[in-house]
N, C-alpha and C positions, 0 to 999 in steps of 0.2 A: 505493500499498499504504499503510496506518496503521500506524506503527512507535510503539510505546509509548516515554515518555522518563520518566525520572524526576529530578526537578527539586528540586536541595537548595536549600532556601530562603535567600537570602543577607539582608544586612542594610547599613546605612549604611557598613559598612567592607570586605564580603567579596560576591560576585560569585555570582551564582545559578548554581551548577554544574549540569551536565546530564550525564547518562549515557544512552547508549541501549543497553539489554542485549541485544538480540537482534543488535547490531553489536557485536562486543568489539571494544576498544579506540578507540570512535568515543563522543567526549565533546565536550562547549563548554560555553559560558558567557555570561552575559548581565548587566550591570548591574541589569535589571529583570526582572520574569518573562516580561513579553511579548519584550521582547529577546533572553531566555535561549531562549525557543521559537524565535524566528526564526532565530536562529545555529544551535539544533538541526538543522532543516532544511537548512541550508548543511552543516553537517557531515556529516548522512545522504548526501546527494546527492554530496560529496566522497568518502567512504568509499564508498559503492557503484560510483562512476566509478572511483576506485583498484582495486576488487576485480573490475570489467569488463576494466580496460586488462590486468590479469594473467590475465584468463580464468578468475578464479574464481566462482562460484555466487553470487548474491544470496540471503543467507539470507531467509528469510520473516520477515514479522512476525507476533508471536504475540498471541494475546489480553492485553491488559493484565493481568488477571485471574493469569496466569500468573506475573508478577514481582510483584505486590502483597505478598504473604505472606515474600519474600524479607528477611532480616532486615538485610543489607547497604542496603536503601533505608529502612530506619525512620524514621518522621516526614519522609520525603521526599515531595514532591507530587507525582501522575501526570499525565501529557498524553498525548495522542496526536498525533502528527504525519502530514500525508498527504502521500506522495512517490511522484511517477508515475515507475516504475522503468524503464518500455518505452524512452525513450531509452539507456538503458544495455544493452539486449539484443542490440545489431546493426544492422546496415542492416535497412532493410524489404526484402521480395522478395515480386513479384506472383507469384502462385498462382493458379490455376483451380480453383474448387470448384462441384461440382453440388450443389442444395440443393431440396427439394419447393418448388412456389410459394409453397403458403400460408407456409412458414415462413419465406420470403424477407420476403414480408409482413409477418408478426408481427416480424420482428428490424426490418424498416425502419420500422414503427410504434413501437417502444421508443425506437429511436435518436430520432426526432421528438419524443417525449416526453421524453427525457433526454438534453439535450445535453452531459453529460458523456462519452457515448460517441462524440461528433463524427462518426462515419461508421458503416455496414455492418462494415467493416474493424475497427475499433475495438472494436465489439462485439462480433466474433467472436475477437478477441486477448482480450478482457477474460475473455470465456467460457474461454476454450481456459486460460487462467494460474489462472483460478478453479478447473476441472478436473485441470489439472496439481498446483496444491496439495493438493487433496482426496486425489488419489492419493497423493502423497509423505507426507501426514500418516497414512494408513491404513495405511502401511508400517510 
């Protein structure tokens, strides 16, 4: 998931501060802009891990444009951080799925073209997450 982050620009005396608006209470910092972004990823992963350990739902990431007009972040710089949330969703389980042969071939072709999916299961999990997010945002 691509989480938007707001970065308060630092200078020679203060660090770059980072806030993750979609994860209340999640913040970080760094001595440089690049370090702030790297530290933001660690903060997001730790925050999500804590939520998962307490059985809480992992908040979905919004588009950065949702937050850009917020006066609390006026003059801050926006970036996005990609975090794989699947490790925090629980133990994997093997299931049986029946799909038409042509659909399986199309899925396998897509997986072969895009290594981000890693496997047929990865593709199906990603598609399911997208559909569930779409359903939730429609409510």
